[in-house]
C-alpha angles and dihedrals in degrees: 000000000000121000116244110237101169130056129198119249092232138027125246090246134026117262129203109264098026116130110245114239131328097294127120115302122179114205139180134190117243136180116246113238091176138016103289123204123212115261097019127118120254133202133214112251102170141305126281138189135012092303093047092237113188113260108218140190142130098281110166096212092050098051094047083079110067093212090066094062106111107178143269127311108248122227117252134181092259117190130183131197114267128217093275115074111244094020127096133199124212113242118221111256089234090060103032118100142168106262125225107283096024123129107246128205105224121194108218100172133024138041119315137167109250138183106265121196093195140029109269139205131201095258096044120114118249118237129175123211112235100162132029134204114225109266094011094117091226119137125222110247094012123128131234141170099239133058123242115199113255091356108071140044125209112243096173091117091065105022141044137182110259097197140016121254130195098212144017117277119083131350138175113259123188114213114203110168 
């Protein structure tokens, strides 16, 4: 079997957490305080380490305050060690996450594919889910176009939908802090 030595610039399909296009994207590195999924919004909890990196997670109390919203966890080609020492297996992007203690690339400005709980339109407001009711089907850190009392925060002042979608899944969000 030949060894692959080249890799395409883009994937065949969009994945949550991928930057959209070649436009300007501002990014920071943060410290994961919780398991962080690609394409979900993160909030600032506090600073950690000698460089005072932001410690991020999905903390409900933190995201209730709009100023604590940090950005969206960017997709990466995450690999984990397989059962055989020295070999690795690629983890599906839908399953891969940043683990607690990982350095996370967080997109703070620009267009990025995000997890959307609802279909969205250009003029719709942007809300992020920071708390979920058992059985509600909502996802921590996911985005939606409608508020849910005690479970979402409005981010419309710093984010907008870049394109219309016809169903829940993933959508392009433009962050403009």
